[in-house]
SENUGU-66086 format. One record per residue (C-alpha): residue in three letters; y, x, z. Coordinates in steps of 0.25 Angstrom, whole numbers, padded with zeros to 4 digits. Layout:
BEGIN
[node "ALA"; [Y; X; Z]]
...
This chain:
BEGIN
[node "MET"; [0047; -0483; 0545]]
[node "LYS"; [0052; -0471; 0537]]
[node "LYS"; [0066; -0474; 0542]]
[node "ILE"; [0061; -0474; 0556]]
[node "LEU"; [0054; -0461; 0554]]
[node "GLY"; [0067; -0455; 0548]]
[node "ARG"; [0075; -0458; 0560]]
[node "VAL"; [0065; -0452; 0569]]
[node "LEU"; [0064; -0439; 0561]]
[node "ILE"; [0079; -0437; 0562]]
[node "VAL"; [0078; -0432; 0576]]
[node "LEU"; [0065; -0424; 0574]]
[node "PRO"; [0073; -0411; 0570]]
[node "ALA"; [0080; -0411; 0583]]
[node "VAL"; [0068; -0414; 0591]]
[node "ALA"; [0061; -0402; 0583]]
[node "ILE"; [0072; -0393; 0586]]
[node "GLN"; [0072; -0396; 0600]]
[node "VAL"; [0057; -0394; 0602]]
[node "PHE"; [0058; -0381; 0594]]
[node "TRP"; [0069; -0376; 0603]]
[node "PHE"; [0062; -0380; 0616]]
[node "ILE"; [0049; -0372; 0612]]
[node "LEU"; [0058; -0360; 0607]]
[node "ILE"; [0066; -0359; 0620]]
[node "LEU"; [0053; -0361; 0629]]
[node "GLY"; [0047; -0349; 0622]]
[node "GLY"; [0039; -0355; 0611]]
[node "LEU"; [0039; -0351; 0596]]
[node "GLY"; [0039; -0337; 0600]]
[node "SER"; [0040; -0331; 0586]]
[node "ILE"; [0053; -0340; 0583]]
[node "ARG"; [0059; -0336; 0596]]
[node "ARG"; [0057; -0321; 0593]]
[node "PHE"; [0063; -0323; 0579]]
[node "LEU"; [0075; -0330; 0585]]
[node "GLY"; [0076; -0321; 0597]]
[node "ASP"; [0078; -0325; 0611]]
[node "TRP"; [0093; -0323; 0611]]
[node "LEU"; [0095; -0333; 0600]]
[node "VAL"; [0086; -0343; 0606]]
[node "THR"; [0094; -0342; 0619]]
[node "VAL"; [0107; -0343; 0612]]
[node "VAL"; [0103; -0355; 0603]]
[node "ASN"; [0098; -0362; 0616]]
[node "VAL"; [0111; -0360; 0623]]
[node "ILE"; [0118; -0366; 0611]]
[node "PHE"; [0109; -0378; 0612]]
[node "GLU"; [0111; -0379; 0627]]
[node "VAL"; [0126; -0378; 0625]]
[node "ILE"; [0127; -0389; 0615]]
[node "ALA"; [0118; -0398; 0623]]
[node "PHE"; [0127; -0395; 0635]]
[node "LEU"; [0140; -0399; 0627]]
[node "ILE"; [0133; -0412; 0622]]
[node "VAL"; [0129; -0416; 0636]]
[node "LEU"; [0144; -0413; 0641]]
[node "TYR"; [0148; -0422; 0630]]
[node "ILE"; [0138; -0433; 0633]]
[node "ILE"; [0142; -0433; 0648]]
[node "SER"; [0157; -0434; 0645]]
[node "LYS"; [0156; -0446; 0636]]
[node "ARG"; [0160; -0460; 0640]]
[node "ASP"; [0146; -0466; 0639]]
[node "GLU"; [0135; -0473; 0647]]
[node "SER"; [0129; -0463; 0657]]
[node "ALA"; [0115; -0467; 0653]]
[node "TYR"; [0118; -0462; 0639]]
[node "ARG"; [0124; -0449; 0643]]
[node "LEU"; [0113; -0446; 0652]]
[node "LEU"; [0103; -0448; 0642]]
[node "TRP"; [0109; -0439; 0632]]
[node "THR"; [0112; -0429; 0642]]
[node "ILE"; [0097; -0428; 0646]]
[node "VAL"; [0093; -0427; 0631]]
[node "VAL"; [0103; -0416; 0628]]
[node "ILE"; [0100; -0408; 0640]]
[node "LEU"; [0085; -0409; 0638]]
[node "PHE"; [0085; -0407; 0623]]
[node "PRO"; [0097; -0400; 0619]]
[node "ILE"; [0095; -0399; 0604]]
[node "LEU"; [0088; -0413; 0602]]
[node "GLY"; [0097; -0420; 0612]]
[node "SER"; [0110; -0414; 0606]]
[node "ILE"; [0105; -0418; 0592]]
[node "LEU"; [0101; -0432; 0597]]
[node "TYR"; [0114; -0434; 0604]]
[node "LEU"; [0122; -0430; 0593]]
[node "VAL"; [0114; -0439; 0583]]
[node "LEU"; [0111; -0451; 0592]]
[node "GLY"; [0118; -0451; 0605]]
[node "ASN"; [0133; -0447; 0602]]
[node "LYS"; [0140; -0460; 0600]]
[node "LYS"; [0151; -0454; 0593]]
[node "THR"; [0142; -0451; 0581]]
[node "GLY"; [0144; -0466; 0577]]
[node "ARG"; [0159; -0465; 0575]]
[node "ARG"; [0158; -0464; 0560]]
[node "LEU"; [0150; -0477; 0560]]
[node "ASP"; [0160; -0484; 0569]]
[node "ALA"; [0172; -0479; 0562]]
[node "LYS"; [0167; -0486; 0549]]
[node "ILE"; [0165; -0499; 0557]]
[node "ARG"; [0179; -0498; 0563]]
[node "ARG"; [0185; -0495; 0549]]
[node "ALA"; [0178; -0507; 0544]]
[node "ALA"; [0183; -0516; 0556]]
[node "ALA"; [0198; -0511; 0553]]
[node "ASP"; [0197; -0514; 0538]]
[node "LEU"; [0192; -0528; 0541]]
[node "GLY"; [0203; -0531; 0551]]
[node "ARG"; [0194; -0534; 0563]]
[node "ASN"; [0205; -0529; 0573]]
[node "GLU"; [0214; -0539; 0568]]
[node "PHE"; [0204; -0550; 0569]]
[node "TYR"; [0202; -0545; 0584]]
[node "ILE"; [0217; -0546; 0587]]
[node "GLU"; [0220; -0559; 0580]]
[node "ASN"; [0208; -0567; 0585]]
[node "ASN"; [0206; -0563; 0600]]
[node "ALA"; [0206; -0575; 0608]]
[node "ILE"; [0204; -0568; 0622]]
[node "ASN"; [0218; -0572; 0627]]
[node "GLU"; [0214; -0587; 0627]]
[node "VAL"; [0204; -0585; 0638]]
[node "TYR"; [0209; -0572; 0645]]
[node "ASN"; [0214; -0579; 0657]]
[node "GLU"; [0201; -0587; 0660]]
[node "ASP"; [0194; -0575; 0665]]
[node "PRO"; [0203; -0562; 0664]]
[node "ARG"; [0192; -0552; 0669]]
[node "LEU"; [0182; -0557; 0659]]
[node "MET"; [0192; -0557; 0647]]
[node "GLN"; [0197; -0543; 0650]]
[node "SER"; [0182; -0539; 0647]]
[node "VAL"; [0182; -0548; 0635]]
[node "SER"; [0195; -0543; 0630]]
[node "PHE"; [0190; -0528; 0631]]
[node "LEU"; [0178; -0532; 0624]]
[node "CYS"; [0186; -0538; 0612]]
[node "GLU"; [0196; -0526; 0612]]
[node "ASN"; [0185; -0516; 0612]]
[node "ALA"; [0177; -0522; 0601]]
[node "LYS"; [0189; -0528; 0594]]
[node "PHE"; [0183; -0542; 0592]]
[node "PRO"; [0190; -0554; 0598]]
[node "MET"; [0187; -0565; 0607]]
[node "LEU"; [0186; -0578; 0598]]
[node "HIS"; [0184; -0593; 0599]]
[node "ASN"; [0170; -0596; 0598]]
[node "GLU"; [0169; -0607; 0587]]
[node "SER"; [0154; -0610; 0589]]
[node "VAL"; [0141; -0602; 0592]]
[node "LYS"; [0126; -0606; 0592]]
[node "TYR"; [0117; -0598; 0602]]
[node "TYR"; [0102; -0595; 0598]]
[node "PRO"; [0093; -0592; 0609]]
[node "PHE"; [0082; -0587; 0599]]
[node "GLY"; [0083; -0580; 0585]]
[node "GLU"; [0075; -0590; 0577]]
[node "LEU"; [0086; -0601; 0580]]
[node "CYS"; [0097; -0591; 0575]]
[node "PHE"; [0089; -0588; 0563]]
[node "LYS"; [0088; -0603; 0559]]
[node "ASP"; [0103; -0605; 0559]]
[node "MET"; [0106; -0591; 0552]]
[node "CYS"; [0098; -0596; 0540]]
[node "GLU"; [0105; -0609; 0539]]
[node "ASP"; [0119; -0602; 0540]]
[node "LEU"; [0115; -0592; 0530]]
[node "LYS"; [0111; -0602; 0520]]
[node "LYS"; [0126; -0608; 0521]]
[node "ALA"; [0133; -0594; 0519]]
[node "GLN"; [0143; -0595; 0508]]
[node "SER"; [0151; -0582; 0509]]
[node "TYR"; [0144; -0570; 0516]]
[node "ILE"; [0133; -0567; 0526]]
[node "TYR"; [0134; -0555; 0535]]
[node "MET"; [0122; -0550; 0543]]
[node "GLU"; [0120; -0538; 0553]]
[node "TYR"; [0108; -0535; 0561]]
[node "PHE"; [0101; -0524; 0568]]
[node "ILE"; [0087; -0527; 0563]]
[node "LEU"; [0083; -0533; 0550]]
[node "GLN"; [0068; -0536; 0548]]
[node "ARG"; [0061; -0543; 0536]]
[node "GLY"; [0055; -0556; 0541]]
[node "VAL"; [0058; -0571; 0542]]
[node "PHE"; [0071; -0569; 0548]]
[node "LEU"; [0077; -0559; 0538]]
[node "ASP"; [0070; -0564; 0526]]
[node "THR"; [0075; -0578; 0528]]
[node "LEU"; [0089; -0573; 0530]]
[node "THR"; [0088; -0564; 0518]]
[node "ASP"; [0083; -0575; 0509]]
[node "ILE"; [0095; -0584; 0513]]
[node "MET"; [0105; -0573; 0511]]
[node "ALA"; [0099; -0569; 0497]]
[node "LYS"; [0102; -0583; 0493]]
[node "LYS"; [0116; -0583; 0498]]
[node "VAL"; [0118; -0570; 0491]]
[node "GLU"; [0115; -0577; 0478]]
[node "GLU"; [0125; -0588; 0482]]
[node "GLY"; [0136; -0577; 0483]]
[node "VAL"; [0135; -0574; 0498]]
[node "ASP"; [0138; -0560; 0503]]
[node "VAL"; [0127; -0556; 0512]]
[node "ARG"; [0127; -0543; 0520]]
[node "ILE"; [0118; -0537; 0530]]
[node "ILE"; [0119; -0525; 0539]]
[node "TYR"; [0107; -0520; 0547]]
[node "ASP"; [0105; -0509; 0556]]
[node "ASP"; [0098; -0497; 0550]]
[node "LEU"; [0091; -0493; 0562]]
[node "GLY"; [0089; -0506; 0568]]
[node "SER"; [0081; -0511; 0556]]
[node "ILE"; [0075; -0497; 0554]]
[node "GLY"; [0061; -0503; 0555]]
[node "THR"; [0063; -0517; 0550]]
[node "TYR"; [0071; -0516; 0537]]
[node "SER"; [0070; -0507; 0526]]
[node "ILE"; [0078; -0502; 0514]]
[node "LYS"; [0068; -0510; 0505]]
[node "ASP"; [0073; -0523; 0513]]
[node "VAL"; [0087; -0519; 0511]]
[node "LYS"; [0086; -0517; 0496]]
[node "GLU"; [0079; -0531; 0495]]
[node "LEU"; [0091; -0538; 0502]]
[node "ARG"; [0101; -0530; 0493]]
[node "ALA"; [0093; -0535; 0481]]
[node "LYS"; [0096; -0549; 0485]]
[node "GLY"; [0111; -0546; 0486]]
[node "ILE"; [0112; -0545; 0501]]
[node "LYS"; [0120; -0533; 0506]]
[node "ILE"; [0113; -0526; 0517]]
[node "ALA"; [0116; -0512; 0524]]
[node "PRO"; [0111; -0504; 0536]]
[node "PHE"; [0121; -0501; 0547]]
[node "ASN"; [0122; -0486; 0550]]
[node "PRO"; [0110; -0482; 0542]]
[node "PHE"; [0103; -0470; 0547]]
[node "LEU"; [0097; -0462; 0536]]
[node "PHE"; [0099; -0448; 0541]]
[node "ILE"; [0105; -0443; 0554]]
[node "ARG"; [0116; -0452; 0557]]
[node "THR"; [0124; -0450; 0569]]
[node "GLN"; [0126; -0465; 0572]]
[node "LEU"; [0112; -0468; 0573]]
[node "ASN"; [0114; -0476; 0586]]
[node "ASN"; [0125; -0485; 0581]]
[node "ARG"; [0117; -0496; 0576]]
[node "THR"; [0122; -0510; 0573]]
[node "HIS"; [0114; -0519; 0583]]
[node "ARG"; [0122; -0531; 0579]]
[node "LYS"; [0117; -0544; 0573]]
[node "MET"; [0126; -0554; 0566]]
[node "MET"; [0126; -0564; 0554]]
[node "ILE"; [0139; -0569; 0548]]
[node "ILE"; [0140; -0580; 0538]]
[node "ASP"; [0152; -0583; 0530]]
[node "GLY"; [0161; -0579; 0542]]
[node "GLU"; [0158; -0593; 0548]]
[node "ILE"; [0145; -0590; 0556]]
[node "ALA"; [0140; -0578; 0563]]
[node "TYR"; [0126; -0575; 0570]]
[node "SER"; [0124; -0564; 0580]]
[node "GLY"; [0115; -0561; 0593]]
[node "GLY"; [0103; -0552; 0595]]
[node "ILE"; [0094; -0557; 0583]]
[node "ASN"; [0090; -0547; 0572]]
[node "VAL"; [0085; -0551; 0559]]
[node "ALA"; [0070; -0550; 0562]]
[node "ASP"; [0059; -0560; 0564]]
[node "GLU"; [0057; -0557; 0579]]
[node "TYR"; [0071; -0562; 0582]]
[node "ILE"; [0068; -0576; 0577]]
[node "ASN"; [0054; -0576; 0583]]
[node "GLU"; [0046; -0576; 0569]]
[node "ILE"; [0038; -0564; 0575]]
[node "HIS"; [0035; -0561; 0590]]
[node "PRO"; [0034; -0546; 0592]]
[node "PHE"; [0039; -0547; 0606]]
[node "GLY"; [0036; -0562; 0610]]
[node "VAL"; [0048; -0572; 0609]]
[node "TRP"; [0060; -0565; 0604]]
[node "LYS"; [0072; -0570; 0611]]
[node "ASP"; [0085; -0567; 0604]]
[node "LEU"; [0099; -0574; 0604]]
[node "GLY"; [0109; -0576; 0593]]
[node "PHE"; [0121; -0585; 0590]]
[node "ARG"; [0129; -0591; 0578]]
[node "MET"; [0144; -0592; 0579]]
[node "THR"; [0155; -0598; 0570]]
[node "GLY"; [0170; -0597; 0570]]
[node "LYS"; [0179; -0585; 0572]]
[node "ALA"; [0169; -0576; 0579]]
[node "VAL"; [0161; -0575; 0566]]
[node "GLU"; [0173; -0566; 0561]]
[node "SER"; [0170; -0556; 0572]]
[node "TYR"; [0155; -0555; 0567]]
[node "ARG"; [0160; -0554; 0553]]
[node "PHE"; [0169; -0542; 0557]]
[node "MET"; [0157; -0536; 0564]]
[node "PHE"; [0149; -0536; 0551]]
[node "MET"; [0160; -0533; 0541]]
[node "GLU"; [0164; -0520; 0549]]
[node "PHE"; [0150; -0515; 0549]]
[node "TRP"; [0147; -0518; 0534]]
[node "ASN"; [0160; -0512; 0530]]
[node "SER"; [0157; -0500; 0538]]
[node "LEU"; [0144; -0497; 0530]]
[node "GLU"; [0152; -0491; 0519]]
[node "LEU"; [0145; -0501; 0509]]
[node "GLU"; [0152; -0504; 0495]]
[node "GLU"; [0153; -0519; 0498]]
[node "LYS"; [0162; -0520; 0510]]
[node "ILE"; [0165; -0534; 0516]]
[node "VAL"; [0179; -0539; 0513]]
[node "PRO"; [0182; -0549; 0524]]
[node "LYS"; [0185; -0563; 0521]]
[node "PRO"; [0193; -0572; 0532]]
[node "ILE"; [0184; -0580; 0540]]
[node "PRO"; [0185; -0595; 0535]]
[node "ALA"; [0195; -0604; 0542]]
[node "PRO"; [0188; -0615; 0551]]
[node "ASN"; [0191; -0626; 0540]]
[node "GLU"; [0184; -0617; 0529]]
[node "ARG"; [0171; -0615; 0536]]
[node "LYS"; [0159; -0617; 0527]]
[node "LEU"; [0147; -0615; 0536]]
[node "VAL"; [0152; -0620; 0550]]
[node "ALA"; [0160; -0632; 0555]]
[node "THR"; [0172; -0628; 0564]]
[node "PRO"; [0171; -0633; 0578]]
[node "ASP"; [0182; -0641; 0585]]
[node "THR"; [0181; -0632; 0597]]
[node "THR"; [0177; -0618; 0600]]
[node "ASP"; [0166; -0613; 0609]]
[node "GLY"; [0173; -0603; 0618]]
[node "TYR"; [0175; -0588; 0614]]
[node "ILE"; [0167; -0577; 0608]]
[node "ILE"; [0169; -0562; 0607]]
[node "PRO"; [0160; -0556; 0596]]
[node "TYR"; [0160; -0541; 0595]]
[node "TYR"; [0152; -0529; 0592]]
[node "ASP"; [0149; -0516; 0600]]
[node "SER"; [0151; -0502; 0594]]
[node "PRO"; [0145; -0490; 0600]]
[node "GLU"; [0157; -0482; 0596]]
[node "ARG"; [0166; -0490; 0606]]
[node "ASP"; [0169; -0482; 0619]]
[node "ASP"; [0168; -0495; 0627]]
[node "HIS"; [0155; -0502; 0623]]
[node "SER"; [0159; -0517; 0622]]
[node "SER"; [0146; -0525; 0626]]
[node "ASN"; [0142; -0515; 0637]]
[node "LEU"; [0156; -0515; 0644]]
[node "MET"; [0157; -0531; 0642]]
[node "TYR"; [0143; -0532; 0649]]
[node "VAL"; [0148; -0524; 0660]]
[node "GLU"; [0160; -0532; 0662]]
[node "LEU"; [0153; -0545; 0661]]
[node "LEU"; [0143; -0540; 0672]]
[node "SER"; [0155; -0535; 0681]]
[node "GLN"; [0162; -0549; 0680]]
[node "ALA"; [0151; -0559; 0681]]
[node "LYS"; [0151; -0568; 0693]]
[node "ASP"; [0139; -0577; 0691]]
[node "TYR"; [0129; -0571; 0681]]
[node "VAL"; [0127; -0562; 0669]]
[node "TRP"; [0114; -0564; 0660]]
[node "PHE"; [0110; -0555; 0649]]
[node "PHE"; [0099; -0556; 0638]]
[node "THR"; [0095; -0542; 0633]]
[node "PRO"; [0083; -0536; 0626]]
[node "TYR"; [0085; -0522; 0632]]
[node "LEU"; [0091; -0517; 0645]]
[node "MET"; [0096; -0503; 0645]]
[node "LEU"; [0109; -0503; 0652]]
[node "GLY"; [0120; -0492; 0653]]
[node "ASP"; [0125; -0489; 0667]]
[node "ALA"; [0138; -0498; 0667]]
[node "LEU"; [0130; -0510; 0662]]
[node "PHE"; [0118; -0508; 0671]]
[node "ASP"; [0127; -0507; 0683]]
[node "ALA"; [0135; -0519; 0679]]
[node "PHE"; [0122; -0527; 0679]]
[node "ILE"; [0118; -0522; 0693]]
[node "PHE"; [0132; -0524; 0699]]
[node "ALA"; [0133; -0538; 0693]]
[node "ALA"; [0120; -0542; 0699]]
[node "LYS"; [0123; -0535; 0713]]
[node "ARG"; [0136; -0543; 0714]]
[node "GLY"; [0128; -0556; 0713]]
[node "VAL"; [0130; -0559; 0698]]
[node "ASP"; [0117; -0566; 0692]]
[node "VAL"; [0113; -0555; 0682]]
[node "ARG"; [0101; -0558; 0673]]
[node "LEU"; [0095; -0551; 0661]]
[node "ILE"; [0084; -0557; 0651]]
[node "THR"; [0076; -0546; 0645]]
[node "PRO"; [0064; -0545; 0636]]
[node "GLY"; [0050; -0547; 0642]]
[node "ILE"; [0044; -0542; 0630]]
[node "SER"; [0052; -0531; 0623]]
[node "ASP"; [0053; -0525; 0609]]
[node "SER"; [0052; -0511; 0615]]
[node "LYS"; [0043; -0508; 0627]]
[node "PHE"; [0051; -0495; 0630]]
[node "VAL"; [0064; -0501; 0630]]
[node "HIS"; [0059; -0513; 0638]]
[node "ARG"; [0054; -0502; 0648]]
[node "ILE"; [0068; -0496; 0649]]
[node "SER"; [0075; -0509; 0650]]
[node "ARG"; [0066; -0513; 0662]]
[node "GLY"; [0070; -0500; 0669]]
[node "TYR"; [0084; -0506; 0671]]
[node "TYR"; [0077; -0518; 0678]]
[node "PRO"; [0075; -0513; 0692]]
[node "ASP"; [0090; -0509; 0695]]
[node "LEU"; [0095; -0522; 0689]]
[node "LEU"; [0085; -0531; 0696]]
[node "LYS"; [0088; -0524; 0710]]
[node "ALA"; [0103; -0527; 0707]]
[node "GLY"; [0099; -0542; 0705]]
[node "VAL"; [0099; -0543; 0690]]
[node "LYS"; [0089; -0553; 0685]]
[node "ILE"; [0080; -0548; 0673]]
[node "TYR"; [0072; -0558; 0665]]
[node "GLU"; [0062; -0554; 0655]]
[node "TYR"; [0059; -0563; 0644]]
[node "THR"; [0044; -0566; 0644]]
[node "PRO"; [0042; -0572; 0630]]
[node "GLY"; [0046; -0560; 0623]]
[node "PHE"; [0058; -0551; 0619]]
[node "VAL"; [0073; -0554; 0622]]
[node "HIS"; [0082; -0548; 0612]]
[node "ALA"; [0094; -0557; 0616]]
[node "LYS"; [0107; -0550; 0620]]
[node "ALA"; [0116; -0560; 0627]]
[node "PHE"; [0123; -0562; 0640]]
[node "VAL"; [0130; -0573; 0648]]
[node "VAL"; [0140; -0572; 0660]]
[node "ASP"; [0145; -0582; 0670]]
[node "ASP"; [0145; -0593; 0660]]
[node "LYS"; [0157; -0586; 0655]]
[node "ILE"; [0153; -0577; 0644]]
[node "ALA"; [0141; -0574; 0635]]
[node "GLY"; [0137; -0565; 0624]]
[node "VAL"; [0126; -0564; 0613]]
[node "GLY"; [0124; -0552; 0604]]
[node "THR"; [0117; -0540; 0601]]
[node "VAL"; [0119; -0531; 0613]]
[node "ASN"; [0107; -0527; 0621]]
[node "LEU"; [0109; -0521; 0635]]
[node "ASP"; [0105; -0507; 0631]]
[node "TYR"; [0112; -0495; 0627]]
[node "ARG"; [0111; -0496; 0612]]
[node "SER"; [0117; -0510; 0612]]
[node "LEU"; [0128; -0507; 0622]]
[node "PHE"; [0132; -0493; 0617]]
[node "LEU"; [0126; -0488; 0604]]
[node "HIS"; [0124; -0500; 0594]]
[node "TYR"; [0134; -0509; 0587]]
[node "GLU"; [0132; -0523; 0593]]
[node "CYS"; [0138; -0537; 0592]]
[node "ASN"; [0140; -0547; 0603]]
[node "SER"; [0147; -0560; 0605]]
[node "MET"; [0152; -0564; 0619]]
[node "PHE"; [0156; -0579; 0622]]
[node "TYR"; [0166; -0585; 0632]]
[node "LYS"; [0167; -0599; 0635]]
[node "SER"; [0157; -0602; 0625]]
[node "SER"; [0144; -0611; 0624]]
[node "MET"; [0137; -0598; 0621]]
[node "ILE"; [0138; -0595; 0636]]
[node "ASN"; [0129; -0607; 0640]]
[node "GLU"; [0120; -0604; 0628]]
[node "VAL"; [0117; -0590; 0632]]
[node "LYS"; [0116; -0594; 0647]]
[node "SER"; [0106; -0605; 0644]]
[node "ASP"; [0097; -0596; 0635]]
[node "PHE"; [0097; -0586; 0646]]
[node "LEU"; [0092; -0595; 0656]]
[node "LYS"; [0082; -0601; 0647]]
[node "THR"; [0077; -0588; 0643]]
[node "GLN"; [0076; -0583; 0657]]
[node "GLU"; [0066; -0594; 0660]]
[node "GLU"; [0056; -0586; 0651]]
[node "CYS"; [0059; -0573; 0658]]
[node "GLU"; [0052; -0565; 0669]]
[node "LEU"; [0062; -0562; 0680]]
[node "LYS"; [0060; -0547; 0683]]
[node "THR"; [0061; -0543; 0698]]
[node "VAL"; [0063; -0530; 0705]]
[node "GLU"; [0049; -0530; 0710]]
[node "SER"; [0044; -0532; 0696]]
[node "MET"; [0052; -0520; 0691]]
[node "THR"; [0049; -0510; 0702]]
[node "PHE"; [0041; -0499; 0697]]
[node "GLY"; [0036; -0485; 0702]]
[node "LYS"; [0043; -0472; 0703]]
[node "PHE"; [0037; -0467; 0690]]
[node "HIS"; [0041; -0480; 0682]]
[node "ARG"; [0055; -0479; 0687]]
[node "LEU"; [0056; -0465; 0683]]
[node "ILE"; [0052; -0468; 0669]]
[node "ASP"; [0062; -0480; 0669]]
[node "GLY"; [0073; -0470; 0673]]
[node "ILE"; [0069; -0460; 0662]]
[node "LEU"; [0069; -0472; 0652]]
[node "ARG"; [0082; -0477; 0656]]
[node "VAL"; [0089; -0463; 0653]]
[node "PHE"; [0084; -0465; 0639]]
[node "ALA"; [0088; -0480; 0638]]
[node "PRO"; [0101; -0477; 0630]]
[node "LEU"; [0092; -0472; 0618]]
[node "MET"; [0084; -0485; 0618]]
């Protein structure tokens, strides 16, 4: 709670200055105004207005989502002092360059670009669907992660199923365990993993954990960190926010576990008890995950190592080569592979935002269907239009969203997007047993994806996210089957059910303007 209050208090000086200035220029605080003189108040006010005007010009000129530019333009015009300060601290994406530079230096030192060049298998399938492979090739080049042969993958339609296998694999670890999660919270899930990892540390296993400082702000404390370190577990927050830090928005929303370079877990599951349905704050918690083996594990190992080595800690990771197939300890090498996989992560510092562009591309190329799981629905203009245009040209476009949300306010904003989508022919299903936290898609029986990317502005433009796309893999049928099974427990929304009065639509319009901040 102290950390939460500390972050709230950060913006209070700017709010106080803006309120004070409004009162002053409107004729209040007469004694102060007489002391300063009308001419000085006027000059200072003009200076504030000029600064605000220049910031607005800068915002408008940027290559960015129009909704994001519109939001900050309104804030800066209405509140020149407060808006300018907040934009410089929170809204200006360039402020995260120092953080991103550290990550890129770590990637270069670890040799990730060489890994990308030497292992990219896209030419093997390029001629099968040149248009789709153009998009996949751009994704690989933009993110600098290769398309790889998928050795094996196991799909989990609920977090508790994933949790069980995680525990068994952790017990077999012999060299290292790497974990990175947006949220850590004490409970059955985390405490069970911690007990296993503490025993592995005693056996000489290198255990490291990254958690997001802001994501775990109300769930994980310094006391908890000290307890893990006392057990020999190396743990560090990503992008800690102790004072005013310019990269406040750039969180790691990624979720991954890597064991000995042989097994990797990822998906939408955080390490907290609601994700494995030990507790039910919002009904049944529907989340997805997967377990993979093979060369693709190396991509996740790079993801973790880059972030860890960028944290400027004393104990950096010196990479070891991934074991050859005949040297595997934890898993057997299959005789055949299961299609292809592209593991990658999004960076808010890229001019071309990988997942957002890929989703637009998939919607524009789809011929039969495009289905998405998402807990939040706050779309930028390009992706919003892509959903509408795909549905209007006859593609079966479906969304599964929560019937019970973890945030009523965010759920209200998400529902504000429903009417236009429904009118265009998009089918929206709300999961009635509880909260859908899953982030996945499947397209035309050709390609599917599971990861951490929500269909909202923060995931698509502001956070570090990780995703895996599967081509010609059994994962496509797994995601499709789970979607259809989940759909049976959903309520289909209709245009009539989501038609409201003018005042309701006005509120929804106002809320949509502020969607990029949610």
